[in-house]
C-alpha positions in Angstrom: -2.5 -175.5 185.0 -3.2 -175.9 180.9 -1.0 -176.0 177.6 1.3 -173.1 176.9 -0.5 -171.0 180.0 -0.8 -170.8 184.3 -3.8 -170.3 186.2 -3.2 -167.6 189.0 -6.2 -167.6 191.9 -7.4 -164.1 192.8 -10.2 -162.7 195.0 -12.0 -162.8 191.8 -11.7 -166.3 190.9 -9.1 -167.8 188.3 -7.6 -165.9 185.6 -5.4 -167.4 182.4 -2.6 -165.4 181.7 -0.3 -166.4 179.1 3.3 -167.0 179.7 4.8 -164.2 177.3 2.7 -161.4 179.2 4.8 -162.6 182.3 7.9 -162.9 181.0 7.4 -159.0 179.4 6.5 -158.0 182.9 9.3 -159.4 184.7 11.6 -157.9 181.9 10.2 -154.7 181.7 10.6 -154.9 185.8 13.6 -155.8 185.9 14.8 -154.0 183.4 13.6 -150.5 185.3 14.8 -151.6 188.8 18.6 -151.7 187.2 18.0 -148.7 185.2 17.2 -147.1 188.5 20.4 -148.5 189.9 23.1 -147.5 187.7 21.7 -143.8 187.5 21.9 -143.9 191.6 25.9 -145.5 191.5 26.5 -142.6 188.6 25.7 -139.8 190.7 27.2 -140.8 193.3 30.4 -141.9 191.2 33.9 -139.5 192.0 34.1 -136.5 189.1 37.3 -138.4 187.7 34.8 -141.8 186.7 31.9 -139.3 185.7 34.4 -137.7 182.8 36.0 -140.8 182.0 32.8 -142.7 181.7 32.1 -139.4 179.2 35.2 -139.3 177.2 35.7 -143.0 176.2 33.2 -144.0 173.3 31.2 -146.7 174.7 31.9 -150.4 173.6 29.6 -150.3 170.7 30.9 -147.6 168.8 34.2 -149.0 166.9 32.6 -152.8 165.9 35.4 -155.5 165.2 35.0 -156.4 162.1 34.6 -160.1 163.4 31.1 -158.4 164.6 29.6 -156.6 162.2 26.5 -158.0 161.2 24.8 -157.2 158.4 21.3 -156.6 157.3 19.4 -154.5 154.6 20.0 -151.0 155.8 23.9 -152.3 156.4 27.1 -152.5 153.8 30.0 -155.6 155.0 33.6 -154.9 155.7 34.3 -156.2 152.4 31.5 -154.4 150.3 33.4 -151.4 151.3 37.2 -153.4 150.3 35.4 -154.5 147.0 34.4 -151.1 146.3 37.6 -149.3 147.3 39.7 -151.6 145.7 38.1 -151.9 142.2 38.3 -148.1 142.4 41.6 -148.2 142.9 42.7 -150.8 140.3 40.8 -148.7 137.7 42.6 -145.9 138.5 45.9 -147.1 138.7 46.0 -150.2 135.9 43.3 -149.9 133.5 43.6 -146.0 133.3 46.8 -146.0 132.7 48.3 -145.9 129.3 51.8 -147.6 128.6 53.8 -147.2 125.5 54.5 -150.2 123.1 57.1 -152.3 124.8 59.7 -153.2 122.5 58.8 -156.6 119.8 59.3 -159.7 121.2 59.7 -158.9 124.8 58.7 -161.1 127.7 55.7 -161.1 128.9 57.1 -161.1 131.9 59.3 -158.4 131.7 56.4 -156.5 130.3 54.1 -156.9 133.4 56.7 -155.4 135.2 56.7 -152.0 133.4 52.8 -151.8 133.9 53.2 -152.8 137.7 56.1 -150.2 137.9 53.4 -147.9 136.1 50.8 -149.2 138.3 52.9 -148.5 141.3 53.7 -144.8 140.9 50.0 -144.3 139.9 49.2 -145.8 143.3 52.1 -143.5 145.1 52.1 -140.5 143.1 49.2 -140.3 140.7 50.3 -136.5 139.8 53.3 -137.8 138.2 51.1 -140.2 135.4 48.9 -136.5 135.2 52.6 -134.7 134.1 53.5 -137.4 131.6 50.0 -137.4 130.5 50.1 -133.4 130.2 53.4 -133.7 128.1 52.0 -136.1 125.9 48.8 -134.0 125.7 51.3 -131.0 123.9 52.9 -133.4 122.5 50.4 -134.3 120.1 48.3 -130.6 119.6 52.2 -129.7 118.0 52.8 -133.3 116.2 49.3 -132.6 114.6 50.2 -128.9 113.5 53.5 -129.8 112.5 51.8 -132.4 109.7 48.9 -130.2 109.2 47.1 -131.3 105.9 48.1 -134.7 106.1 45.9 -136.4 107.3 47.0 -136.9 111.2 44.9 -137.0 114.1 45.6 -136.2 117.6 45.3 -140.6 117.5 48.4 -140.8 114.5 50.2 -138.3 117.3 49.9 -140.5 120.1 50.5 -143.4 118.1 54.2 -141.5 116.6 54.7 -141.2 120.7 54.1 -144.3 121.9 56.8 -145.6 119.1 54.3 -147.1 117.0 56.4 -146.4 113.6 59.7 -148.4 113.3 62.3 -148.3 110.8 63.4 -150.9 108.9 66.5 -151.4 106.5 66.8 -154.0 105.0 64.3 -156.2 106.7 66.0 -154.9 110.2 64.5 -152.4 112.8 66.8 -150.0 112.6 65.2 -146.9 114.9 61.6 -145.6 116.3 61.1 -143.0 113.6 59.9 -139.8 116.3 58.4 -136.4 114.6 61.3 -134.7 114.0 63.1 -137.9 112.6 60.2 -138.5 110.5 60.1 -135.5 109.2 63.6 -135.2 108.3 63.4 -138.1 106.6 59.8 -137.6 104.5 61.6 -134.4 103.6 64.3 -136.2 102.3 62.1 -138.7 100.3 63.9 -141.6 102.0 60.2 -142.6 103.4 56.6 -142.2 102.9 54.3 -141.1 105.2 52.9 -144.4 106.6 49.5 -145.1 105.6 47.5 -146.0 108.4 44.1 -145.1 109.1 42.8 -143.8 112.4 39.9 -146.9 112.5 42.9 -149.2 112.3 45.1 -147.9 115.3 41.9 -148.1 116.7 41.7 -151.8 115.7 44.7 -152.3 117.3 44.1 -150.9 120.7 42.5 -153.2 123.6 40.2 -150.6 125.1 37.4 -148.5 122.8 34.9 -145.6 123.6 33.0 -148.1 125.8 35.8 -149.2 127.4 36.8 -146.0 128.7 32.9 -145.6 129.6 32.8 -148.1 132.2 35.8 -147.2 134.0 34.5 -143.7 134.3 30.8 -145.0 135.5 32.8 -146.6 137.9 34.7 -143.5 139.4 32.1 -141.4 139.1 29.5 -144.0 140.3 31.9 -144.2 143.7 32.6 -140.2 144.0 28.5 -139.9 143.6 28.6 -142.3 146.9 31.1 -141.2 149.0 29.5 -137.2 148.5 25.5 -138.9 149.0 27.2 -139.9 151.6 28.3 -136.8 153.2 25.0 -135.4 153.1 22.9 -138.3 155.1 25.1 -137.3 157.5 26.8 -141.1 157.3 30.6 -141.9 158.1 33.2 -142.1 155.0 35.8 -144.4 156.0 39.8 -143.3 155.2 40.1 -146.1 152.4 37.0 -144.7 151.4 38.5 -140.9 151.0 41.8 -142.2 149.8 39.8 -143.5 146.6 37.5 -140.8 146.3 40.9 -138.6 145.8 42.2 -141.5 143.0 38.7 -141.7 141.0 38.9 -137.6 140.9 42.3 -137.4 139.0 41.5 -140.3 137.0 38.8 -138.4 135.1 41.1 -135.6 134.4 43.5 -138.4 133.1 41.1 -140.0 131.2 40.4 -136.1 129.5 44.1 -136.1 128.3 44.8 -139.7 127.3 41.3 -139.6 125.6 43.0 -140.3 121.7 45.5 -142.5 122.7 45.6 -146.2 122.1 45.6 -149.0 124.9 47.6 -151.7 125.4 49.3 -151.8 121.6 51.9 -154.6 121.9 53.3 -154.4 118.0 54.6 -151.2 115.8 54.3 -150.2 112.1 56.9 -151.3 109.9 57.8 -147.9 108.1 60.8 -149.1 105.1 64.0 -146.9 103.9 63.4 -146.4 99.7 66.2 -147.7 97.8 65.1 -144.8 95.3 64.7 -141.0 96.7 61.7 -139.1 95.6 61.8 -135.5 94.2 61.9 -132.8 95.3 58.2 -131.8 94.6 56.9 -135.0 95.6 57.9 -134.5 99.3 55.2 -133.5 101.8 55.7 -130.1 103.2 55.7 -128.9 106.9 54.6 -126.0 108.9 57.5 -123.4 108.9 59.8 -124.5 112.9 61.6 -122.1 114.7 63.6 -123.4 116.9 63.1 -122.1 120.9 65.7 -118.8 121.0 66.1 -121.3 124.5 64.4 -124.2 125.8 63.4 -125.2 129.7 66.4 -127.8 130.5 68.8 -124.7 129.4 66.7 -122.5 131.7 67.1 -125.2 134.7 70.5 -125.9 134.1 71.9 -123.0 135.5 69.3 -122.9 138.1 69.1 -126.1 139.5 70.3 -129.2 137.2 73.7 -128.2 138.7 73.4 -128.2 141.9 71.7 -131.2 141.8 74.8 -133.0 140.2 76.6 -131.7 143.0 74.1 -132.8 145.9 74.2 -136.9 143.6 78.4 -136.2 143.1 78.7 -135.8 146.9 76.8 -139.1 147.3 78.6 -140.9 144.9 81.6 -139.7 146.1 80.6 -141.4 149.9 79.5 -144.5 148.4 82.9 -145.0 146.6 85.1 -143.7 149.7 83.4 -146.0 151.8 83.3 -149.0 149.5 87.0 -149.1 149.5 87.5 -148.6 152.9 88.5 -151.4 155.4 86.0 -151.2 157.9 84.9 -153.0 160.9 81.7 -155.6 160.9 80.1 -152.4 163.1 81.1 -149.6 160.5 80.1 -152.2 158.2 76.6 -151.9 159.4 76.2 -147.9 159.5 78.0 -148.3 155.9 75.0 -150.4 154.7 72.7 -147.9 156.4 74.3 -144.8 154.8 75.0 -146.1 151.2 71.6 -147.9 151.1 69.3 -144.0 151.3 71.6 -142.3 148.8 71.3 -145.2 146.2 67.2 -145.0 146.6 67.5 -141.5 146.3 69.3 -141.2 143.3 67.9 -143.9 142.1 64.3 -142.1 142.7 65.6 -139.0 140.8 66.3 -140.8 138.1 63.1 -142.4 137.5 61.6 -139.0 138.4 63.1 -137.6 135.9 62.2 -140.1 133.4 58.4 -139.6 134.0 58.7 -135.8 133.9 61.4 -135.3 131.0 61.6 -138.2 128.9 62.0 -137.3 125.4 65.0 -139.3 123.6 64.4 -142.4 122.0 66.3 -145.4 123.6 69.5 -146.6 121.9 69.2 -149.8 120.0 72.0 -151.5 122.0 70.1 -150.7 125.1 66.6 -152.6 124.6 67.9 -156.0 122.4 66.9 -156.7 118.8 64.2 -154.1 118.6 64.5 -150.3 119.5 61.5 -148.7 121.0 61.0 -145.6 123.4 61.3 -145.3 127.5 58.7 -145.6 129.4 57.7 -142.6 130.5 58.6 -140.7 126.6 56.8 -138.1 125.3 57.7 -136.2 122.0 57.7 -132.6 123.5 59.7 -133.2 127.0 60.4 -130.5 129.4 63.2 -129.9 127.8 61.6 -128.9 123.8 58.9 -127.6 125.7 59.2 -123.1 125.9 59.3 -122.1 129.3 55.3 -120.9 129.3 54.2 -124.5 128.8 56.4 -125.9 131.3 54.8 -123.5 133.3 51.1 -124.9 132.4 51.8 -128.4 133.2 54.1 -127.3 136.6 51.2 -125.4 137.4 48.4 -128.2 136.8 50.6 -130.9 137.8 51.3 -129.2 141.4 47.3 -127.5 141.7 45.9 -131.3 141.0 48.9 -132.5 143.5 47.8 -130.0 146.4 44.3 -130.9 145.8 44.6 -134.6 146.1 46.4 -133.7 149.7 43.7 -131.2 150.5 41.2 -134.4 150.4 43.2 -136.6 152.3 43.5 -133.3 155.1 39.1 -133.2 155.2 39.7 -136.1 157.5 42.0 -134.0 160.0 38.3 -134.4 162.5 37.6 -137.6 161.9 37.6 -140.8 164.6 41.0 -143.2 164.5 41.1 -146.4 166.4 44.4 -144.5 168.1 45.9 -141.4 168.7 49.4 -142.2 167.2 47.0 -143.2 163.8 45.7 -139.4 163.9 48.9 -138.2 164.3 50.2 -140.1 161.4 47.3 -139.8 159.0 47.9 -135.8 159.1 51.6 -135.6 159.6 51.7 -136.9 155.6 48.1 -135.4 154.2 49.7 -131.8 155.1 53.0 -132.7 153.4 51.5 -134.4 150.2 49.3 -130.6 150.3 52.3 -127.9 151.0 55.3 -130.1 149.2 53.9 -129.7 145.4 53.0 -126.2 146.0 57.5 -125.5 146.7 57.6 -127.6 143.3 55.6 -125.2 141.6 57.1 -121.9 143.5 59.8 -123.7 142.5 59.4 -123.4 138.3 57.9 -119.5 138.8 61.2 -119.1 140.1 63.0 -120.2 137.1 60.9 -118.2 135.0 61.3 -114.7 137.1 65.6 -115.6 137.1 65.6 -116.5 133.2 63.3 -113.6 132.7 65.4 -111.3 134.9 68.4 -108.7 133.8 72.0 -110.3 135.0 73.1 -108.7 138.2 69.4 -107.3 138.8 68.5 -107.3 142.3 65.6 -110.0 140.8 68.3 -112.5 139.5 70.3 -111.7 142.7 67.5 -112.5 144.9 66.5 -115.9 143.2 70.1 -116.4 143.1 70.3 -116.5 147.0 66.9 -118.7 146.5 68.3 -121.3 144.7 69.7 -123.9 147.5 66.2 -123.1 149.3 64.5 -123.9 146.5 66.0 -127.3 146.6 64.1 -128.5 149.9 61.1 -129.1 147.7 62.8 -131.5 145.4 64.8 -133.6 147.6 61.2 -133.5 150.1 60.0 -135.7 147.4 61.3 -139.0 148.5 59.5 -138.3 151.9 56.3 -137.4 149.6 56.5 -141.4 148.4 56.7 -142.4 152.0 53.5 -139.8 153.3 51.9 -141.7 150.1 51.9 -145.1 151.8 51.4 -144.3 155.0 47.9 -142.6 154.2 46.9 -146.5 152.3 48.7 -147.8 155.2 46.3 -145.6 158.0 43.6 -146.0 156.1 43.5 -149.7 155.6 44.1 -150.1 159.0 41.5 -148.0 160.3 39.0 -150.3 158.4 39.6 -153.1 161.9 37.0 -150.8 163.7 34.5 -149.4 162.3 31.5 -147.0 163.8 27.7 -148.6 163.5 27.3 -145.3 161.4 30.5 -146.1 158.5 27.9 -149.6 158.1 24.4 -147.5 157.1 23.7 -147.8 153.9 22.8 -144.6 152.0 18.9 -144.1 151.6 19.0 -143.3 147.8 15.0 -142.3 148.2 15.7 -140.0 150.0 17.4 -137.2 147.5 14.3 -138.0 145.2 11.9 -134.7 145.4 8.4 -135.8 147.3 5.7 -133.6 149.0 
């Protein structure tokens, strides 16, 4: 026997074989024998066992994250998480353009306000689209009203953000909103603020480059998702949810492209001690107040019903608070009161997002006034009904498409059947509820345009309470969004090997 090999005596003499060759022959022999034995056993198995063998996925179809080994041709779980979380953060924090906070506000209060905006953008990004659209309509109308006086869309957005504060005697008095600024200018009590568009952008924390980087990040993420499906690679549920956020992010940036980001201080505008003569005052285009507003149209159709429902909720709460209750009944009371309180707070905030067009009083904010968090100068109450239909139609359509993207995972594989059901029901709900809201606004249009005592008027009057269902379902909409996010993250604990494969970008290049 020599080193590294073995001598075998044959009939023809001595032959030398390498050990690795022997091991290879033994391995092949054992493998073939085991394969034949398994095939024979499987052929003799009962039908039930064969069915189970075919239906239950093999052990390596879902790999726990601890067993996922990565190479140049694979990505890790952390790669998926990092890409998705970075994109979601860009869509819910960086892309949202808040209004100017009150001067001197503590940093943690400003941070909580930004956190609230991020939460709304996470559970209901369509509402951020609605707010952005109202400010976009408001900016267009402000530019039109101040036409010929050098105001751009950036000035209009800055005005809606609370960028101009009226000072009297060195003290802040109120936020100058478009109509109030127009009135004071016509009376000669103030001068038009002489701040250029470049100076406004100098106050902004974002510029074209930063916005381009965010758009590039979201666009690149969407391109990766499309490429994975084109190559037959599995797309994780979290990536599907993130791609829906990224798709809405582009439209939000389009609406807020001319709005400054992260401005912290407003521009002071001082009252003049001497009133200007009339010939030196600015002239504005003639303005005729609309004959009706959406607030008036909705009030007779919807708000009275909602206020009645909330009044009943308050009455129930007051009755139960002052009742003499046992310990068991107190537990039941807390269970009943809490949903009512949450329900009321949810709809109050929802009304702020969709219809906040009045400044907060100075007393509500402390020493310095400011606009509400979701302020837009032309809110629903001052928009013409056709404009409201545009906002409602676009927002509801985007919301339905947002839900439809989640329905794309209807037949995806899930770690458990329960998670599959939890995914399907919320994804269907967030696709249908926005369509009901859109139908509600169009019903208002037909209800308001119909003649009194006509069949159309009576028909929509009967539908008044059934049409409350989409609005009463909006809290469930938020719950459904949170469930989808939870399932998307939970599904990462077991991933098919195909989900970890990387994209072969070379295959997309034209070649012979």
